[in-house]
C-alpha positions in Angstrom: 93.8 99.0 136.0 93.4 102.7 135.0 89.9 103.6 134.0 88.8 107.1 133.2 85.3 108.1 132.2 83.1 111.0 131.2 79.4 111.1 130.6 79.9 109.7 127.1 83.2 108.0 127.1 85.4 105.4 128.9 89.1 105.2 128.5 91.2 102.2 129.5 94.7 100.9 128.7 95.2 99.4 125.3 94.8 95.6 125.4 96.1 92.9 123.0 92.6 92.5 121.5 92.6 96.2 120.4 95.2 95.4 117.7 92.7 95.5 114.7 91.5 99.0 115.7 95.0 100.3 116.3 96.1 98.9 112.9 93.2 100.6 111.2 94.0 104.0 112.8 97.6 103.8 111.8 96.8 102.7 108.2 94.3 105.5 107.6 95.9 108.2 105.5 93.5 110.9 106.7 94.4 110.1 110.3 98.2 109.9 109.6 98.6 113.0 107.5 99.4 115.1 110.6 101.1 112.3 112.6 103.6 110.5 110.4 104.4 108.2 107.6 102.3 105.2 106.8 104.1 102.2 108.1 104.0 98.5 107.4 101.8 96.3 109.6 104.9 94.9 111.2 106.1 98.4 112.1 102.7 99.3 113.4 102.6 96.1 115.5 105.9 97.1 117.0 104.5 100.5 118.0 101.4 98.7 119.4 103.5 96.3 121.5 105.4 99.2 123.0 102.1 100.6 124.4 101.0 97.4 126.1 102.0 96.6 129.7 101.6 97.8 133.2 101.9 101.5 133.1 103.0 103.9 135.9 104.2 107.4 135.9 107.9 106.3 135.9 107.5 104.2 132.8 109.4 105.1 129.6 106.4 104.3 127.3 103.1 105.9 126.4 100.1 105.5 128.6 97.9 104.6 125.7 94.2 104.6 126.5 91.5 103.3 124.1 88.6 105.6 124.0 85.1 103.9 123.7 81.6 105.3 123.6 79.8 104.2 126.7 76.5 103.8 125.0 77.6 101.6 122.1 81.0 100.3 123.2 82.5 101.4 119.9 86.2 102.2 119.8 86.6 105.9 119.0 90.3 106.5 119.2 93.4 106.7 121.4 94.6 109.2 124.0 97.2 109.4 126.6 100.6 110.8 127.4 104.3 110.0 127.5 105.9 110.7 130.9 109.2 112.4 131.6 108.8 112.0 135.3 112.3 112.0 136.5 113.3 114.6 137.4 110.9 117.0 135.7 107.4 115.8 136.3 106.4 116.5 132.7 104.9 114.7 129.9 103.7 114.9 126.3 100.0 114.3 125.5 98.5 113.0 122.3 95.3 111.8 120.8 94.1 110.1 117.6 90.5 109.7 116.6 89.0 107.6 113.9 87.6 109.8 111.1 84.0 108.8 111.7 84.3 110.0 115.3 86.0 113.3 114.6 84.0 116.5 115.1 81.8 115.2 118.0 83.8 116.7 120.8 85.3 113.4 121.9 89.0 114.5 121.6 88.5 117.4 124.1 86.2 115.4 126.4 88.7 112.5 126.7 91.7 114.8 126.9 90.2 116.7 129.8 90.0 113.4 131.8 93.6 112.6 130.8 94.7 116.0 132.1 92.8 115.5 135.4 94.5 112.1 135.8 98.0 113.4 134.9 97.8 116.4 137.2 95.6 115.3 140.0 96.6 111.6 140.4 100.1 111.4 138.9 101.2 114.9 140.2 102.6 116.1 136.9 103.8 119.7 136.8 103.6 120.4 133.1 102.2 118.7 130.0 103.0 119.7 126.4 101.8 118.8 122.9 103.6 119.0 119.7 101.2 119.6 116.8 102.1 119.7 113.2 101.8 123.2 111.9 98.5 123.4 110.0 96.7 120.9 112.2 94.1 123.4 113.3 91.6 120.9 114.6 94.1 119.4 117.1 95.3 122.9 118.1 91.7 123.9 118.8 91.2 120.8 121.0 94.3 121.6 123.0 93.3 125.3 123.5 89.8 124.3 124.6 91.5 122.2 127.3 93.6 125.2 128.5 96.9 124.7 126.6 98.7 127.8 125.5 100.8 128.3 122.4 104.4 128.5 123.5 106.2 128.5 120.2 107.1 127.2 116.8 109.6 124.4 116.4 111.1 124.8 113.0 111.8 121.7 110.9 111.3 119.6 113.9 109.4 116.7 112.3 109.8 114.8 109.0 107.0 113.2 107.1 108.2 111.5 103.9 111.0 113.6 102.5 109.6 116.9 103.8 110.6 118.7 107.0 107.6 120.2 108.9 107.3 122.7 111.7 105.6 121.9 115.0 103.5 124.1 117.1 104.4 123.7 120.8 101.6 124.1 123.3 101.9 123.7 127.0 99.8 123.5 130.1 100.9 123.8 133.7 99.2 122.1 136.6 98.5 125.6 138.0 97.0 126.9 134.8 93.2 127.2 134.6 91.5 124.2 132.9 88.1 125.0 131.4 
């Protein structure tokens, strides 16, 4: 089983008993405002089920890691990436933190370990992140981890009835990682 850790956090694949936390994250309007529409519990459960299973870099589903505080064991959020291994050795990273754990540096701390795993153990060449324009906090996290702004994707995402722009940020394996 994949297990990543930092001085304060441990990240392990999502398990069936993490459902209540997953549901709470995806039903929190403040969390979802930059991610997507609020969905029904059945829709969220389908998303949850898609992230369970034995993951390897050739999978066609997200490596979804539950972030926990080492000291308390409290669930903090989710992080991981979606691989596009064949033939490009690329992936898309993402992270979601519960509101009470935002602003503590956990997103950048956990993302750095995910990047180390993706580049050093899975041999990815490039990772990218699509961030809803206006989500300055997530953009700062990515830039702290070495991602560079690559462009603006116009009307690339829809939340409710409104089309939104995405910032596209990228990081190559050869780029410096702070």
